[in-house]
C-alpha positions as CSV (number, residue, x, y, z in Angstrom):
1,X,21.8,-62.1,-38.6
2,X,23.5,-65.6,-39.8
3,X,25.3,-66.9,-37.2
4,X,27.3,-70.0,-38.5
5,X,28.0,-69.5,-42.4
6,X,29.1,-73.3,-42.1
7,X,25.5,-74.3,-41.5
8,X,24.3,-72.8,-44.8
9,X,25.0,-73.7,-48.3
10,X,27.2,-71.5,-50.8
11,X,26.1,-70.6,-54.3
12,X,28.4,-69.3,-56.7
13,X,27.3,-66.6,-59.3
14,X,26.9,-69.4,-62.0
15,X,24.3,-71.2,-59.7
16,X,22.9,-68.2,-58.5
17,X,21.6,-67.4,-62.2
18,X,20.5,-70.9,-62.7
19,X,18.1,-70.8,-59.9
20,X,16.7,-67.6,-60.9
21,X,16.2,-69.1,-64.4
22,X,14.7,-71.8,-62.9
23,X,12.5,-69.5,-60.5
24,X,13.9,-71.7,-57.6
25,X,14.4,-68.7,-55.4
26,X,11.7,-68.3,-53.1
27,X,13.1,-65.4,-50.9
28,X,16.0,-62.9,-51.0
29,X,17.3,-61.2,-48.0
30,X,20.2,-58.8,-47.5
31,X,21.9,-59.6,-44.0
32,X,24.3,-58.6,-41.7
33,X,27.1,-60.6,-40.7
34,X,30.5,-59.9,-39.0
35,X,32.5,-59.9,-42.2
36,X,29.8,-57.8,-43.9
37,X,26.4,-57.8,-45.7
38,X,25.6,-61.5,-47.5
39,X,22.5,-62.0,-49.6
40,X,20.6,-64.8,-48.1
41,X,18.5,-67.0,-50.5
42,X,15.4,-69.3,-49.9
43,X,15.8,-72.4,-52.0
44,X,13.5,-75.2,-51.3
45,X,13.0,-74.4,-48.3
46,X,16.7,-74.5,-47.6
47,X,18.8,-71.5,-46.7
48,X,21.9,-70.7,-48.5
49,X,24.1,-67.3,-49.2
50,X,25.5,-66.2,-52.4
51,X,29.5,-66.9,-52.9
52,X,32.3,-66.0,-54.8
53,X,33.2,-67.9,-58.2
54,X,36.4,-68.8,-56.8
55,X,34.3,-70.0,-54.0
56,X,33.8,-69.0,-50.3
57,X,31.0,-66.5,-49.2
58,X,30.6,-63.2,-51.1
59,X,30.7,-60.1,-48.8
60,X,29.6,-56.8,-49.3
61,X,30.5,-53.7,-47.5
62,X,27.9,-51.5,-48.6
63,X,23.8,-52.2,-48.8
64,X,23.9,-50.4,-52.5
65,X,26.9,-53.1,-53.6
66,X,24.5,-55.9,-52.3
67,X,21.4,-54.5,-53.6
68,X,23.1,-53.5,-57.1
69,X,23.9,-57.1,-57.2
70,X,20.4,-58.3,-57.0
71,X,18.7,-55.6,-59.2
72,X,21.3,-56.6,-62.1
73,X,20.0,-60.3,-61.7
74,X,16.4,-59.1,-62.2
75,X,15.6,-59.0,-58.3
76,X,13.9,-55.9,-57.5
77,X,12.0,-57.2,-54.3
78,X,13.7,-58.4,-51.5
79,X,14.0,-57.9,-47.8
80,X,17.0,-56.5,-45.5
81,X,18.0,-56.9,-42.3
82,X,20.8,-54.6,-41.1
83,X,20.8,-55.2,-37.3
84,X,24.3,-54.7,-36.2
85,X,25.6,-53.0,-39.7
86,X,27.4,-49.9,-39.4
87,X,28.5,-48.0,-42.6
88,X,31.9,-47.3,-43.1
89,X,31.0,-43.8,-43.9
90,X,29.7,-43.4,-40.1
91,X,32.7,-44.4,-38.7
92,X,34.7,-41.9,-40.6
93,X,32.2,-38.9,-40.0
94,X,33.2,-37.2,-36.9
95,X,31.2,-34.2,-37.4
96,X,27.9,-35.7,-37.0
97,X,26.6,-36.8,-33.6
98,X,26.7,-40.2,-32.1
99,X,25.4,-43.1,-33.7
100,X,22.4,-44.2,-32.0
101,X,20.6,-47.9,-31.9
102,X,16.8,-48.3,-32.7
103,X,15.9,-47.4,-29.3
104,X,17.5,-44.6,-29.4
105,X,20.5,-45.3,-27.1
106,X,24.2,-44.1,-27.9
107,X,26.1,-47.1,-29.9
């Protein structure tokens, strides 16, 4: 999980498309952050996250939204680290059992 968003660069949508056109993106990962999911990029050995066109980090509320953004931009292979992410539908689902972590313990 990216702990400090101030320690990574933010790339806006136009810059992201330019990096893709130049084949500069080396790695792409959907990661969990306190505010939601982010798209982390490795460019020239440095870490960046996808930002908004008006500035700031772009946070996604669902894995589908983050994955769709990547696929729409031609990235069909990427990694994900969803450690600590709890989809909203699980929080609302009172019929199901308890949520379990990776070890089988109740969250």
